[in-house]
C-alpha positions in Angstrom: 0.0 0.1 -0.1 1.1 3.5 -0.7 1.6 5.9 2.1 -1.7 7.8 0.9 -3.9 4.5 1.7 -2.1 4.3 5.0 -3.1 7.7 6.0 -6.5 7.1 4.9 -6.7 3.9 7.0 -5.3 5.8 10.0 -7.9 8.5 9.4 -10.7 6.4 8.9 -9.9 4.3 12.1 -9.9 7.5 14.1 -13.3 8.8 12.5 -14.9 5.1 13.0 -13.8 5.4 16.8 -15.3 8.8 17.2 -18.5 7.8 15.4 -19.0 4.2 17.2 -18.2 5.4 20.8 -21.0 8.2 21.1 -23.7 6.7 18.9 -23.3 2.8 19.7 -21.6 2.1 22.9 -22.7 4.9 25.0 -26.4 4.6 24.3 -26.3 0.8 24.9 -24.6 1.4 28.1 -27.6 4.2 29.1 -30.1 1.7 28.0 -28.6 -1.1 30.3 -27.6 -3.4 27.5 -24.1 -2.9 28.5 -22.4 -3.0 32.0 -19.7 -0.7 33.1 -17.1 -3.2 32.8 -18.1 -4.2 29.1 -18.5 -0.4 27.9 -15.3 0.4 29.4 -13.6 -2.6 27.7 -15.1 -1.7 24.2 -14.2 1.8 24.4 -10.5 1.2 25.5 -10.3 -1.6 22.9 -11.6 1.1 20.1 -9.0 3.6 21.1 -6.3 1.0 21.4 -7.1 -0.4 17.9 -7.1 3.2 16.8 -3.6 3.8 18.1 -2.3 0.4 16.7 -3.6 1.4 13.2 -1.8 5.0 13.4 1.3 3.3 14.6 1.1 0.6 11.8 0.5 3.2 9.2 3.5 5.3 10.5 5.8 2.0 10.3 4.7 1.3 6.8 5.0 4.8 5.5 8.7 5.1 7.0 9.4 1.8 5.3 10.3 -0.5 8.2 9.8 -4.3 8.1 6.4 -5.4 8.3 6.4 -7.8 10.9 8.4 -6.1 13.6 6.2 -3.0 12.7 2.9 -5.0 13.2 4.1 -6.5 16.4 5.1 -3.1 17.7 1.8 -1.8 16.6 -0.1 -4.5 18.5 2.0 -4.0 21.7 1.6 -0.3 21.7 -2.3 -0.7 21.0 -2.6 -3.5 23.8 -0.7 -1.2 26.3 -2.7 1.8 25.5 -6.0 0.0 25.8 -4.8 -1.6 29.2 -3.8 1.7 30.5 -6.9 3.7 29.6 -9.2 0.9 30.7 -9.3 1.7 34.4 -9.8 5.4 33.8 -12.7 4.7 31.3 -14.3 2.2 33.7 -14.0 4.8 36.4 -15.7 7.4 34.1 -18.5 5.0 33.2 -19.1 4.3 37.2 -19.1 8.0 38.1 -21.6 8.7 35.3 -24.4 6.4 36.8 
């Protein structure tokens, strides 16, 4: 893929995360279909996936090898998800 398509993929993932959370996850949580825990996990995974795609796009635009870049992107996305999960869970619990 060219750099243009990697940038489009990263921007698309960022936009998808910004649409899915307020229009799908939060209304389901407010309606009681999602618990605080599950909503926090979904939001943190959405954010972690977005960060992972952005890192992967950067790795591929710079021209580094794909496998180490993919592993780096997955690791950064997971760390971001896990680190943000507690704060997001706290936010959902305080909003009740």
